[in-house]
C-alpha positions in Angstrom: 101.5 -32.0 33.9 98.4 -31.2 31.9 97.7 -32.4 28.4 95.8 -30.9 25.5 93.1 -33.6 26.0 92.6 -32.3 29.6 92.5 -28.7 28.4 89.8 -29.7 25.9 87.8 -31.5 28.5 88.1 -28.7 31.0 87.2 -26.0 28.5 84.1 -27.9 27.3 82.8 -28.5 30.8 82.2 -24.7 31.1 78.6 -23.6 30.3 77.9 -22.8 26.7 81.5 -23.5 25.7 82.2 -25.2 22.4 85.1 -26.0 20.1 85.7 -24.7 16.6 88.7 -25.2 14.3 90.0 -21.9 13.1 93.5 -20.9 11.8 94.3 -24.7 11.8 93.9 -24.9 15.6 91.2 -25.7 18.1 89.5 -22.6 19.5 87.3 -22.8 22.6 84.5 -20.3 22.6 81.4 -19.0 24.2 79.2 -17.9 21.3 81.7 -16.3 18.9 84.1 -15.1 21.6 87.4 -17.1 22.1 88.8 -17.8 25.5 91.5 -20.4 24.7 93.1 -22.0 21.7 95.9 -24.3 20.6 96.9 -27.5 18.9 97.4 -30.9 20.5 100.8 -31.4 18.9 102.1 -28.1 20.1 102.2 -29.0 23.8 101.0 -25.5 24.6 97.9 -23.4 24.5 97.0 -19.7 24.5 94.6 -18.5 27.1 92.8 -15.1 27.4 93.9 -13.0 30.4 94.2 -9.4 31.3 97.5 -7.6 30.8 97.9 -7.5 34.7 97.3 -11.3 34.9 99.7 -11.9 32.0 102.4 -9.9 33.7 102.0 -11.7 37.0 102.0 -15.2 35.4 105.0 -14.5 33.3 106.9 -13.0 36.2 106.0 -16.0 38.5 106.9 -18.8 36.0 108.6 -17.6 32.8 109.4 -21.2 31.8 105.7 -22.0 31.8 104.0 -18.7 30.8 105.0 -16.3 28.1 103.4 -13.4 26.2 101.3 -15.0 23.4 102.3 -14.3 19.8 99.9 -11.9 18.0 97.3 -11.6 20.9 99.8 -11.0 23.7 99.4 -7.2 23.5 95.8 -7.8 24.7 96.9 -9.9 27.7 96.8 -13.4 26.2 99.2 -15.9 27.7 100.9 -18.9 26.1 100.9 -21.8 28.5 103.4 -24.7 28.3 101.0 -27.5 29.3 103.9 -29.7 30.7 104.4 -27.0 33.3 100.9 -26.8 34.8 98.8 -29.1 36.8 95.2 -29.9 36.0 93.8 -27.6 38.7 95.9 -24.7 37.7 94.8 -25.2 34.1 91.2 -25.4 35.3 91.6 -22.0 37.1 93.2 -20.4 34.0 90.4 -21.6 31.7 87.7 -20.6 34.1 89.0 -17.1 34.5 89.4 -16.8 30.7 85.9 -18.2 30.2 84.5 -15.7 32.7 86.0 -12.8 30.8 83.9 -13.6 27.7 80.8 -15.5 29.0 77.4 -13.8 29.0 75.8 -12.9 32.3 73.3 -15.7 32.1 76.0 -18.3 31.8 78.0 -16.8 34.7 74.9 -17.0 36.9 74.4 -20.6 35.9 78.0 -21.5 36.6 78.0 -19.7 40.0 74.9 -21.6 41.3 
């Protein structure tokens, strides 16, 4: 079971990642590009994914993953944090971060 505090720590461990408050929630970004967002009190977060990844996650665990409101049409996934472990959350965040990170940051991370 992951917490929002763990999500925050994992997201901010990624190169060039930072947190901004936007739309009354925490957004995790590389530059101006968002890769995850949520509020601690919600018990859930929204993570960037491809439409194919979204479909696979929702099909595999519909109690944990759902199509995100507003951004779901672009592949974003809502994640119930109580349904994922820390390592699964790390993988989701890393994949989301990779989709928006600049090439230089990717090279740094892959070293």
